C-alpha positions as CSV (number, residue, x, y, z in Angstrom):
1,X,0.0,0.0,0.0
2,X,1.1,3.5,-0.7
3,X,1.5,6.0,2.1
4,X,-1.6,7.8,0.9
5,X,-3.6,4.6,0.9
6,X,-2.4,3.7,4.4
7,X,-3.4,7.2,5.7
8,X,-6.8,6.8,3.9
9,X,-7.2,3.3,5.4
10,X,-6.7,4.6,8.9
11,X,-9.0,7.5,8.2
12,X,-11.6,5.1,6.8
13,X,-11.3,2.8,9.9
14,X,-11.7,5.8,12.2
15,X,-14.8,7.0,10.3
16,X,-16.4,3.6,10.4
17,X,-15.8,3.3,14.1
18,X,-17.3,6.7,14.7
19,X,-20.1,6.1,12.2
20,X,-19.1,9.2,10.2
21,X,-20.6,8.3,6.8
22,X,-19.3,11.4,4.9
23,X,-15.7,10.8,6.2
24,X,-16.0,7.1,5.4
25,X,-17.1,7.9,1.9
26,X,-14.4,10.5,1.4
27,X,-11.7,8.2,2.8
28,X,-13.0,5.3,0.7
29,X,-12.6,7.3,-2.5
30,X,-9.0,8.0,-1.6
31,X,-8.4,4.5,-0.4
32,X,-9.4,2.5,-3.4
33,X,-11.3,2.4,-6.6
34,X,-15.0,1.5,-6.3
35,X,-15.4,-2.2,-5.5
36,X,-11.9,-2.5,-4.2
37,X,-12.3,-1.1,-0.6
38,X,-12.7,-4.5,1.0
39,X,-9.6,-5.8,-0.7
40,X,-7.6,-2.8,0.4
41,X,-8.9,-3.2,4.0
42,X,-7.8,-6.8,3.9
43,X,-4.4,-5.7,2.6
44,X,-4.3,-3.3,5.5
45,X,-5.1,-6.2,7.9
46,X,-2.2,-8.2,6.3
47,X,0.2,-5.4,7.4
48,X,-1.5,-4.3,10.6
49,X,-2.1,-7.6,12.4
50,X,1.5,-9.0,12.1
51,X,3.0,-5.6,12.9
52,X,0.9,-5.2,16.1
53,X,1.5,-8.8,17.1
54,X,5.3,-8.3,16.8
55,X,4.9,-5.1,18.8
56,X,2.8,-6.9,21.5
57,X,5.4,-9.7,21.8
58,X,8.3,-7.1,21.6
59,X,9.8,-8.7,18.5
60,X,12.1,-6.5,16.6
61,X,14.8,-6.7,13.9
62,X,17.4,-5.6,16.4
63,X,17.0,-8.8,18.6
64,X,19.5,-11.5,18.5
65,X,18.4,-14.6,16.5
66,X,18.0,-16.7,19.6
67,X,15.8,-14.0,21.4
68,X,13.8,-13.4,18.3
69,X,13.2,-17.1,17.7
70,X,12.1,-17.5,21.4
71,X,9.7,-14.5,21.1
72,X,8.3,-15.8,17.8
73,X,7.8,-19.3,19.4
74,X,6.0,-17.6,22.3
75,X,3.8,-15.7,19.9
76,X,3.0,-18.9,17.9
77,X,1.9,-20.6,21.1
78,X,-0.3,-17.8,22.3
79,X,-4.0,-18.4,21.7
80,X,-4.7,-14.7,21.1
81,X,-2.0,-14.5,18.4
82,X,-3.4,-17.7,16.8
83,X,-6.9,-16.1,16.8
84,X,-5.4,-13.0,15.3
85,X,-3.9,-14.9,12.4
86,X,-7.3,-16.6,11.8
87,X,-9.0,-13.2,11.8
88,X,-6.4,-12.0,9.3
89,X,-7.1,-15.1,7.1
90,X,-10.9,-14.7,7.4
91,X,-10.7,-11.0,6.3
92,X,-8.6,-12.0,3.3
93,X,-11.1,-14.7,2.4
94,X,-14.1,-12.4,2.8
95,X,-12.4,-9.7,0.7
96,X,-11.7,-12.4,-2.0
97,X,-15.5,-13.0,-2.2
98,X,-15.8,-9.6,-3.8
99,X,-18.1,-7.8,-1.3
100,X,-19.7,-4.5,-2.2
101,X,-18.2,-1.2,-0.8
102,X,-21.1,-1.1,1.7
103,X,-20.2,-4.6,2.9
104,X,-16.6,-3.4,3.2
105,X,-17.7,-1.4,6.2
106,X,-18.6,-4.7,7.9
107,X,-15.1,-6.0,7.1
108,X,-13.7,-2.8,8.6
109,X,-15.8,-3.4,11.8
110,X,-14.3,-6.9,12.2
111,X,-10.8,-5.4,12.0
112,X,-11.8,-2.7,14.5
113,X,-13.2,-5.4,16.8
114,X,-9.9,-7.1,16.7
115,X,-8.2,-3.8,17.5
116,X,-10.6,-3.4,20.4
117,X,-9.6,-6.8,21.8
118,X,-5.9,-6.0,21.3
119,X,-6.4,-2.8,23.2
120,X,-8.2,-4.7,26.0
121,X,-11.1,-2.3,25.7
122,X,-14.7,-3.1,26.7
123,X,-17.3,-3.1,23.9
124,X,-18.2,0.5,22.9
125,X,-15.0,2.0,24.3
126,X,-14.1,4.0,21.2
127,X,-11.4,6.0,23.0
128,X,-9.2,2.9,23.5
129,X,-9.7,1.8,19.9
130,X,-8.9,5.3,18.6
131,X,-5.7,5.2,20.7
132,X,-4.9,1.8,19.3
133,X,-5.5,3.1,15.8
134,X,-3.2,6.0,16.4
135,X,-0.5,3.7,17.7
136,X,-1.0,1.4,14.7
137,X,-0.8,4.3,12.3
138,X,2.5,5.3,13.9
139,X,3.8,1.7,13.8
140,X,2.8,1.0,10.2
141,X,3.9,4.3,8.8
142,X,7.3,3.9,10.4
143,X,6.9,6.7,12.9
144,X,5.5,9.3,10.5
145,X,2.1,10.8,10.7
């Protein structure tokens, strides 16, 4: 994804979370061509989920091989991480079924639900999810906003 698409994807997720239809529509037009929003959200999940799991398990490129392997094994054994990978795969499968752009919002809601669980936020706590989105935006964009 291009930096512009990544920014639009985060804006789109934020708009869907806050039920801001005009912002979702505007971000959707920047994000992808009509009919491609779901696929682009799934691509976002393909980047976002592994990056946030690595962050949660404190896995980095600067670790020694032994420490990294141990951390990756711990992540592979973690049920939450396993569920996250299943969600990532389900989002990709769903997007491959060619949903409409309106149905893409449902796909975005699933990704937002995953973020909510990762944030440890209770249902309806948009503040924690927005903070998680901000952190994810920073992580995915390499520290740039």
